[in-house]
Residue frames as qw, qx, qy, qz and C-alpha x, y, z in Angstrom:
[[0.357, -0.112, -0.014, 0.927, 15.10, -40.64, 4.22],
 [0.145, 0.794, 0.472, -0.355, 12.91, -37.57, 4.51],
 [0.446, 0.498, 0.322, 0.671, 12.76, -35.18, 1.60],
 [0.197, -0.270, -0.236, 0.912, 13.36, -31.53, 2.28],
 [0.281, 0.731, 0.426, -0.452, 10.73, -28.87, 1.84],
 [0.119, 0.654, -0.393, -0.636, 12.75, -27.38, -1.00],
 [0.137, -0.063, 0.926, 0.347, 12.63, -30.71, -2.83],
 [0.232, 0.561, 0.784, -0.128, 8.82, -30.71, -2.70],
 [0.182, 0.808, 0.119, -0.548, 8.67, -27.08, -3.87],
 [0.024, 0.577, -0.578, -0.577, 10.96, -27.78, -6.82],
 [0.288, 0.091, 0.924, 0.233, 9.41, -30.99, -8.20],
 [0.201, -0.114, -0.507, -0.831, 6.89, -30.60, -11.04],
 [0.392, -0.464, -0.779, -0.157, 4.15, -32.46, -9.16],
 [0.337, -0.566, -0.488, 0.572, 4.44, -30.08, -6.22],
 [0.070, 0.931, 0.181, -0.310, 4.85, -26.37, -6.47],
 [0.639, -0.109, 0.386, 0.657, 7.66, -26.56, -9.02],
 [0.286, 0.605, 0.439, 0.599, 5.93, -24.36, -11.60],
 [0.274, -0.930, -0.230, -0.082, 4.99, -21.88, -8.90],
 [0.615, -0.617, 0.161, 0.464, 8.57, -21.70, -7.63],
 [0.543, 0.161, 0.429, 0.703, 9.91, -21.25, -11.15],
 [0.074, 0.798, 0.383, 0.460, 7.45, -18.39, -11.73],
 [0.453, -0.877, -0.086, 0.134, 8.40, -16.81, -8.38],
 [0.642, -0.341, 0.281, 0.627, 12.09, -16.97, -9.31],
 [0.382, 0.459, 0.457, 0.659, 11.31, -15.42, -12.69],
 [0.147, -0.910, -0.303, -0.241, 9.38, -12.59, -11.00],
 [0.585, -0.708, 0.066, 0.390, 12.31, -11.97, -8.66],
 [0.568, -0.030, 0.400, 0.719, 14.65, -11.74, -11.64],
 [0.181, 0.677, 0.471, 0.536, 12.23, -9.46, -13.49],
 [0.332, -0.917, -0.212, 0.059, 11.93, -7.18, -10.45],
 [0.578, -0.511, 0.225, 0.595, 15.71, -6.78, -10.37],
 [0.420, 0.242, 0.505, 0.714, 15.78, -6.05, -14.12],
 [0.024, -0.846, -0.452, -0.280, 12.89, -3.58, -13.76],
 [0.444, -0.818, -0.053, 0.361, 14.89, -1.73, -11.12],
 [0.506, -0.258, 0.401, 0.719, 17.75, -1.40, -13.62],
 [0.276, 0.411, 0.622, 0.607, 15.56, -0.45, -16.58],
 [0.107, -0.856, -0.468, -0.192, 13.05, 1.98, -15.09],
 [0.127, 0.627, -0.229, 0.734, 13.93, 5.54, -14.01],
 [0.279, -0.026, -0.763, 0.583, 14.47, 5.58, -10.23],
 [0.291, 0.044, 0.318, -0.901, 11.59, 7.94, -9.41],
 [0.715, 0.047, -0.314, -0.623, 9.14, 5.81, -11.42],
 [0.565, 0.062, -0.815, 0.114, 10.52, 2.55, -10.02],
 [0.063, -0.007, -0.687, 0.724, 9.87, 3.80, -6.49],
 [0.466, 0.165, 0.238, -0.836, 6.28, 4.67, -7.38],
 [0.798, 0.207, -0.315, -0.470, 5.43, 1.33, -9.00],
 [0.586, -0.320, 0.733, -0.127, 5.70, -2.44, -8.55],
 [0.354, 0.235, -0.807, -0.409, 6.41, -5.26, -10.95],
 [0.702, -0.107, 0.337, -0.619, 3.27, -7.37, -10.52],
 [0.837, 0.090, 0.532, -0.086, 3.38, -10.31, -12.91],
 [0.087, 0.452, -0.696, -0.552, 4.58, -11.85, -16.16],
 [0.694, 0.291, 0.614, -0.240, 2.09, -13.60, -18.45],
 [0.722, 0.518, 0.423, 0.179, 2.62, -14.85, -22.00],
 [0.577, 0.256, 0.154, 0.760, 5.57, -12.55, -22.64],
 [0.075, -0.775, -0.150, -0.610, 3.91, -9.45, -21.18],
 [0.369, -0.065, -0.566, 0.734, 5.36, -7.80, -18.08],
 [0.292, -0.775, -0.456, -0.327, 2.63, -6.31, -15.87],
 [0.326, 0.089, -0.388, 0.857, 3.49, -3.29, -13.73],
 [0.256, -0.793, -0.553, 0.009, 1.27, -1.66, -11.10],
 [0.224, 0.426, -0.111, 0.870, 1.69, 2.09, -10.83],
 [0.216, -0.368, -0.672, 0.605, 0.79, 3.75, -7.53],
 [0.196, 0.633, 0.264, -0.701, -0.99, 6.68, -9.23],
 [0.635, 0.683, 0.362, -0.009, -2.46, 7.72, -12.57],
 [0.159, 0.934, -0.285, -0.147, 0.36, 10.17, -13.24],
 [0.371, -0.499, 0.766, 0.162, 3.01, 7.50, -12.75],
 [0.682, 0.277, 0.677, 0.028, 1.00, 5.14, -14.96],
 [0.495, 0.854, 0.098, -0.127, 0.85, 7.73, -17.76],
 [0.014, 0.826, -0.544, -0.146, 4.60, 8.21, -17.71],
 [0.513, -0.246, 0.819, 0.071, 5.25, 4.45, -17.56],
 [0.703, 0.518, 0.483, -0.071, 2.94, 3.91, -20.54],
 [0.361, 0.896, -0.216, -0.145, 5.06, 6.36, -22.51],
 [0.092, -0.670, 0.736, 0.036, 8.15, 4.36, -21.57],
 [0.870, -0.014, 0.436, -0.230, 6.58, 0.92, -22.10],
 [0.848, 0.519, -0.100, 0.036, 8.15, 0.21, -25.55],
 [0.234, 0.730, -0.567, 0.301, 11.60, 1.18, -24.28],
 [0.528, -0.429, 0.639, -0.358, 11.16, -0.99, -21.17],
 [0.943, 0.188, 0.221, -0.162, 9.97, -3.98, -23.28],
 [0.662, 0.651, -0.325, 0.176, 13.10, -3.57, -25.40],
 [0.110, -0.677, 0.621, -0.379, 15.21, -3.36, -22.22],
 [0.791, -0.207, 0.499, -0.287, 13.74, -6.62, -20.89],
 [0.909, 0.415, 0.020, -0.023, 14.40, -8.28, -24.27],
 [0.396, 0.741, -0.474, 0.263, 18.02, -7.13, -24.25],
 [0.328, -0.536, 0.673, -0.390, 18.44, -8.67, -20.82],
 [0.143, 0.147, -0.974, -0.099, 17.32, -12.08, -22.11],
 [0.364, 0.297, 0.715, -0.518, 13.64, -12.03, -21.17],
 [0.094, 0.340, 0.763, 0.542, 11.06, -12.96, -23.81],
 [0.061, 0.555, 0.433, -0.707, 9.06, -9.73, -23.60],
 [0.248, 0.470, 0.632, 0.564, 6.52, -8.73, -26.22],
 [0.118, -0.693, -0.208, -0.680, 5.12, -5.81, -24.26],
 [0.198, -0.083, -0.629, 0.747, 4.68, -4.03, -20.94],
 [0.302, -0.651, -0.559, -0.415, 1.21, -3.49, -19.50],
 [0.107, 0.146, -0.443, 0.878, 0.68, -0.72, -16.95],
 [0.405, -0.629, -0.622, -0.232, -2.20, -0.76, -14.45],
 [0.137, -0.561, 0.312, -0.755, -3.00, 1.71, -11.71],
 [0.759, -0.380, -0.528, 0.021, -3.01, -0.06, -8.36],
 [0.270, -0.819, 0.295, -0.413, -2.54, 1.70, -5.06],
 [0.293, 0.348, -0.835, 0.309, 0.00, 0.01, -2.77],
 [0.627, -0.386, -0.669, -0.102, -1.45, -2.56, -0.37],
 [0.545, -0.537, -0.415, 0.493, 0.05, -0.91, 2.69],
 [0.169, 0.788, 0.079, 0.587, -0.51, 2.80, 2.29],
 [0.236, 0.207, -0.520, 0.794, 1.05, 4.97, 4.93],
 [0.361, -0.614, -0.701, 0.026, -1.29, 4.71, 7.85],
 [0.102, -0.699, 0.054, -0.706, -2.53, 7.91, 9.39],
 [0.173, 0.110, -0.763, 0.613, -1.85, 8.11, 13.08],
 [0.305, -0.592, -0.746, -0.007, -4.75, 7.35, 15.39],
 [0.100, -0.737, -0.036, -0.667, -6.28, 10.60, 16.59],
 [0.365, -0.021, -0.673, 0.643, -5.23, 11.45, 20.08],
 [0.377, -0.756, -0.436, -0.311, -7.90, 12.30, 22.63],
 [0.212, 0.338, -0.450, 0.799, -6.71, 14.97, 24.99],
 [0.363, -0.539, -0.734, 0.200, -8.36, 14.58, 28.37],
 [0.144, -0.816, -0.136, -0.543, -10.11, 17.50, 29.99],
 [0.249, 0.209, -0.615, 0.718, -8.50, 18.96, 33.07],
 [0.216, -0.512, -0.760, 0.337, -10.50, 19.10, 36.26],
 [0.003, -0.457, -0.137, 0.879, -10.70, 22.89, 35.96],
 [0.226, 0.078, -0.565, -0.790, -12.03, 22.61, 32.38],
 [0.267, -0.352, -0.890, -0.114, -14.65, 20.11, 33.54],
 [0.137, -0.551, -0.566, 0.598, -15.83, 22.44, 36.30],
 [0.082, 0.349, -0.154, -0.921, -15.99, 25.37, 33.87],
 [0.274, -0.071, -0.740, -0.610, -18.04, 23.35, 31.36],
 [0.240, -0.455, -0.843, 0.157, -20.38, 22.10, 34.11],
 [0.045, -0.509, -0.315, 0.800, -20.91, 25.71, 35.27],
 [0.187, 0.223, -0.412, -0.863, -21.63, 26.79, 31.68],
 [0.260, -0.223, -0.884, -0.319, -23.99, 23.86, 31.12],
 [0.177, -0.521, -0.736, 0.395, -25.94, 24.69, 34.29],
 [0.019, 0.482, 0.110, -0.869, -26.24, 28.33, 33.22],
 [0.167, 0.086, -0.615, -0.766, -27.72, 27.49, 29.78],
 [0.713, 0.098, 0.206, -0.664, -31.39, 26.87, 29.01],
 [0.671, 0.019, 0.741, 0.020, -32.42, 23.36, 28.00],
 [0.620, 0.696, -0.114, -0.342, -31.46, 23.35, 24.29],
 [0.929, 0.321, -0.115, 0.146, -29.10, 21.61, 21.92],
 [0.290, 0.703, -0.473, 0.444, -25.99, 23.48, 23.13],
 [0.531, -0.516, 0.507, -0.442, -26.63, 22.37, 26.72],
 [0.975, 0.029, 0.176, -0.135, -27.14, 18.77, 25.51],
 [0.736, 0.564, -0.278, 0.252, -23.91, 18.91, 23.49],
 [0.001, -0.674, 0.558, -0.484, -21.88, 20.14, 26.47],
 [0.761, -0.326, 0.414, -0.377, -23.49, 17.48, 28.69],
 [0.967, 0.256, -0.005, 0.010, -22.57, 14.77, 26.13],
 [0.468, 0.675, -0.433, 0.371, -19.01, 16.11, 25.93],
 [0.322, -0.597, 0.561, -0.474, -18.66, 15.95, 29.71],
 [0.903, -0.132, 0.310, -0.268, -20.01, 12.39, 29.84],
 [0.919, 0.377, -0.027, 0.116, -17.77, 11.07, 27.00],
 [0.331, 0.797, -0.404, 0.304, -14.54, 12.89, 27.72],
 [0.787, -0.131, -0.429, 0.423, -11.63, 11.45, 29.62],
 [0.262, -0.933, 0.026, -0.245, -10.72, 13.45, 32.66],
 [0.602, 0.269, -0.499, 0.563, -7.38, 14.14, 34.32],
 [0.554, -0.674, -0.408, 0.269, -6.88, 14.79, 37.96]]
C-alpha cells in the first residue's frame, strides 16, 4: 500500500516538524489579525515564531515604531489566546511583491512628426542637437 504525501509530511522523520511549525504560523497569523489594529495588520506580516518570540515584519519604519509601542500588549494577547509568547520582535521588511510600476509606454511618432523632425534635422548645423534628433528618429517607432 502506498503512503500518501500527507503521511510523509506528518511523520517525524520527514517534514513533520516543518509541518507543525507551518500550522503554528498559520494559527499565529490568524491570532495576529485579531490582536493587531486593522491598519497596522494590513501594513505588516507575521514572519516567524522562535523560542516564544513572535517576529513581525513591518512594511515601513513608521508602522514598525507603532507596533513596537504595542508589542507588550500583543505579547499579552498571544498569551491569553494560549500561545507561549514571551515577547514580540518587530523588524522593518518591505513586502516581497511591491506594487509594480507600469512599464513605460512608448508612443510612436506619426509620419508627419517624422517628416517635421527630418526637416528640422536637415536645417541644423552639425552639432549635438542635430545628433540627438537623428538618434531619436532612428530609435523611435513610427506609425503610418
